[in-house]
N, C-alpha and C positions, 0 to 999 in steps of 0.2 A: 744425631741432629745437632747442627750448630745453631745456638739460640740467637746469635747476632749474625745476620746473613743478608746478602743482597737479593732483592726480589723486584722484578720490573724496574731494574736500574737504580733502586734506592736501598740504602742500608736500613734494615729492620731489626728490632728486638722482638723476638717471637713474631706476632702478626701486626706489630705496630711500627709504622715508619718513624725513624728517629727524627726526621725533619719535622714531623708533626709535634713531637715532644719539644724540640728546640724552639719552634714558633710559639707554642703555648706556654711553656714553662720558663723560657729564656735560657741563657747560658751564662756561666758554666752550670752544668747540671749532671748529677750522677744518675745513671739508669741501671736498674737491676732486673734480671730475668728470674721470675719465680720458678719457671721450668728448669732453668739451669741449676738453681739452688737445690731443687728436689732431686734432680738426676744425680748430682754429685753426692748428696747425702745417701740416696738409695744405693749407689755403687759402693760406698764405704760400708754401709750396713750389711749388704749382701756378701761382701768380701769376708766378713767374720762369721759367716754361716757355720753352724756346728760348734761355735764357742759361745759361752755365756759372755755377753759383751754390752758395752754402752758407748755409742759414738757421741762425743761431746763436741759442740761447736765452740771454738775459741772466740769469745765475744770481742776481744781486742781487735780482731780482724775487721769486723763490721758490726757496730752496735745499734744500727737503725732498728727501731721497734718493730716495723713491719717485716723486716728481714728476720729478726729474732722470732716474731710470732709465727712466721711461716715454718721455721726450723723446729720450733716447739711442737707445732701441729704434726710434723712428720714423725715425731717421737724422739728427737734429739735431746741430749743433755746439754749443759752449758759449762764451759771452762771459763772461770772468771779470775781477774787479777786485782780487783779493787772493790771497795764498797759501792762505788758508783755503778760498776758493771753488775754487781749483785742486785742493785735496785732496778736496773734495766731488765735483767733476766727475769726477775719476779714479775715486774710490770708486763713483760711480754708473754707471760704464761708458762714459763718453764716450771716443771715440777721440782721443788727444792731438793727432793731426794735424788735428783739427777744433776745437781749442781756441785762442782768441785772447785774449791777456792785455792788457787795457786798464787805465786808472787812472793818475792823475797823480802818485802817490807810492809807486811800487814800491821796496821795499828791496832791498839786495844779496841777502839770503836768498831773497826772492821771485823775483828774477831767476834765481838759481841753480836754484831748484826748477823754474821753467818750462823752463829749458834741460835740466835733468835728465830731465824728462818728454818732452822733444823736441816741444814744442807747435808749432803752425803758425806763429804770429806774435806778436811783441810790438808793441803800438801805443805808440810812443814819443811823449812829450808835451813834451819840452824838450831843449835842448842838453846840459844836465847829465846827464839820464837816459841819453842816447845815449852819452856818455862813460863813465858808470858801467857801462852794459851791455857796452861793448867791454872794459873792464878786467875785469869779472866773467867774461865769456866766455873771455878769455885765461887767467885764473887757473885755470879748470876745463878748459881745452883744448877749448872748444866754439866753435861759430859760431852767432850768433843771427840769425834772420830778422826783419826789421824793417819795420814800416809806420809812416809819419809821420802822426800825428794832427794835422790842421790845423784852425784855427779860422776859418771862412769869414765871420765877422761877419754872421750872419743871425739875425733874431729868430724864434724858434720859435712865437711867438704863443700860448704856454701860460703856466702859472704861473711867475713869476720864479725860484722856487726850483728849478725843474726845466728851466730854459733854460740851455743849456751852450755855445751857439755864437756868442755875441756878444762884441764887443770888451770887454776888461776881465775876462772870465771866467778862472777858474784853469785851465780845460781847454784843451789843444791848443797848437799853435804858430801864431802869427799867419801868415796866408796869405802875407804879403809877405816873411816870413823863411824860408819853407819851402825855396826853391831853394838859398839859401845854406847851410842846414843839410844839405840833401841832398848838396851838393858836399863838405861837411865829412866825410861818411861815407867818402869815397875815402881819407881818411887813416887810417881804422881797419881793422885786420886781421881783426877777429873779429865784425863785423856786416855783414849783407848787406841792402841796401835793396831790397825787392821789392814794397812796397805803399804805398798812400795811404788814409788813414782820415779820416772826418768824422763828427760826431754833434752835432746842434744842439739836442736837447732831448727831452722826454718828453711824453706825452699831446698829441701834435700832431694837430689835427683839420682842417687845411687842407693843400692840396698846395703852396701857394706857398713855404713854408720849404724843402721838398725841392727844388723846381725851381730856386729861387734859389741854394741852396747847391751843388747839383750842377753848375750852370753854372760856378761858380768852381772847384770842386775837380777836376772832370774836365778843366778847362783846365790845371790843374797837372800832371795825369797826362800830358797831351800834351807839355807843356814838359819834364818829366823824361825822357820817352822820347826826345825830340829831343836831349837831352843825353847819351843813351847808357845811361840807367838801365833795367834790366829790370823794369818794373813789371808784376807778374803778378796782383796782387790789388787790388781796389778795394772798400773797406768804406764803404757808404753810410750806416752808422749804423742807428739804430732809431727808437723813439719814437712809432710809429703809435698814435693814440689809440683809446679804446674808449668805448662808451656807458655812462656812470654814471647819467645823469639824462635829459637831452634833447639831448646832443651828437649831431652828425651828422659822423662821421669818414669819410674815404675807405676803401673796401675795399682789401685788398692788391692786387687786380687793377687797380683804378683808379689806385693809387699807381704800380705798376710800369709800366702803360701810359703814364702821364704822363711818366715819366723814362726809358723804355726807350731812346730814341735816345741820350741822354746816357750811359747805362750801356754801350750797345753801342760807343760811340765810344772807350771805354777799351781795348777789346780784352783786358780782364782778367777774371779770375774774380770775380764779384760776391759780396760778403758782406753780409748784414744781421744785425742784432743785436736782435731783438725780445724783450721780456720781458713787458710789460704786455699786449700784444695777445694773446699766447699764454695767459697764466695769469690775467689779471685777472678775466674773467667766468667762469672755470672754478672759482672758489672762493667760499664764503660763510662768514661767522662766525656761529655760533649762540651766543646769549647769553640767560641766564635773567633774568627780572625779579625782583629781590629785594624792592623796596618801590615803592609809589606814594606820592607826597606832594605837597602844595601849599605854596607859599611865595611871598609877595609877589604874589599874584594869578596865579602861574604853576603849571602842573602839571608834575610830573617823574615819569619812569619811571627808577628806579635799577636799573641792570643789573649783572651780575657780570663783564662785560667793560668795560674802560676804555681810556684812552689808552695804557696799557702793552701792551695786546693789539692795538689798532688805532689807530695814531698819526695816520693821514692826516687825519681830521677836525680834530684839534687843531692839527696842523702846517700843513696847507694849506687849512683850512676846506673840506675835500673832502666831497662828497656821496656817501653810500651809501644806496641804496634799502633800506628796512626793511620786511620782510614778516612776517606772522604765519604760524605753522605750520598754522593752520586757516583755510581760505579764507573762512569765514563770519564771521570776526572784524570788528567794527565799527571806526570810526576816532575818534580824539581828537586834539586839538592839545596837544602837550607837548614837553618836552626829554627826550631819551634820554641819560642821563648815567651815568658809571661810578663806581666806588668809590674812585678815586684822590684823594688830598688835594690837588687843584689845581682852581681855578676853570675852567681850560681843559680839564678832563677831561669831554669830551662826545663823543657819537657822532652826535647830530642835535639841532639847536636850532630851537625854534619851528616844528616841522613837524607835518603831519597824519600821525599814527602809528597803528598798530594799537591798539585798545582792549584792552591786555593786562592781565590780572590778575596779582597776585603769584604767582609760581610758573610762569607761562607762559614760553615760549621764543620769541624773535624771531630772525629771520635777517637779517643785514646782507649785502647782495648786492655782487658785484663786488669781493670781498676777497681774491682769489687772488694778486694781485700787490702787493708792498709792504705786506702785512698781517703775517703771522708774521715775515717777514724783518726787520721794523723793531720787533718786540716787544722788551720789556725786563723787567727785574725791579724796576723802580721801585716804591717802597713795599714792597719785599720780597714782591712778588706773583709767584706761580708762573706761568710761561708756559703757554699752553693746549696741549691735545692737538691732533693733526692726524689727519685721516681721509681715505683715498682710496676712492672709489666706482668700481666698474666693473660696469655692468649692474645685476644684483640682488645683487651682493656688495660688502661693504665691510670695511675693515680699519683699525685704528689704525696709523698710519705714524710717529707720534711720540707717545710717552707724555707725559701731563701731568707737569710737573716736581713733585718732592716738596720738602718743607721741607729735607731733607738736600741736595738739589741746590743750594739757595740758598746754602749755605755751603761747597760743594765747593771745595777748593783753598785755603781760608782757613786761616791758622795763627795761633795765639796764641803769641807769643814767650815764652821761659822767664823773661824778666825782668819779666813782668807777674804 
């Protein structure tokens, strides 16, 4: 079932007309489907059947509390990369024993907070971080459970900005240095090495990057076990791609079936950390057309959403399908641009788009992951509202920012 679909001539999210949400909540507004979130999570969870496993949601993809609460209720864990994401995950109801803390630059405060919440694992990415984690744990009388994130030097074959597993990347420990660093942990009193972690990138649409990287990293698990380390967790990473335009990505079952022998060889509990696959196609951004204009022989639709609301097109030249709320709308060739004062502020360029009039609303599909989470207040623009739909019910789950929100926390000193 497609959770965003046309019914009786109008675009719906589940059983709710998007025109109703646009009228009531205003635009721009992000709309998420509860059913789509659950379906994607269940598909991943079922793909690992027969393996001891934990499906974690990458909170960086979508940190809305209602989205996170939904995923926690399904049984998901949380993959976090900051103290703020830890705070969100705990507030949303995730079991701390299902929380894995990744990220290349964790501060002492963040490490302490993770230990205070008694999270499952820290994915350590450098010798310096391991040393700091031991010192911090000793300072607070804790013991930290550690997984070494290794860099297998494998090309994810996706956009360079979201490839993380090649030589020269800031992420992870070079595979050739992992055993030496593991042996170093024997000198530390307050860290316990119990896992191995890899992650090679995002929006991966082929099996080869997974099979090639797992061949290397599961070999490391075998070597560490041979040396007496009790490796109980193996984190295969995430990054499974979705369809934005015409991509053909493996299904979760195809992925797990292809790597199952490698995963089984670890004898460990398998963790995956999917964000985009779960949330990407569960969300759409609704944006109103403010103006139509022509310039230099080109046609433009000027929308009330811009790069500050949905950065992916400007940052990655990413494609998002644009749909009209009315199924009968014709087509025109134009650029869909935003109100931000940057030439790079566009949502679609030179595309066949709905023939929208001023005042009409368009839906940018596949915006549930890395949409609102990358939004900003650039040009002092207020971040949009967010809505969650479940069946025939919907609710605003984040209010649109106000002008007062834009200056919250700012102070004018007395000497001015």
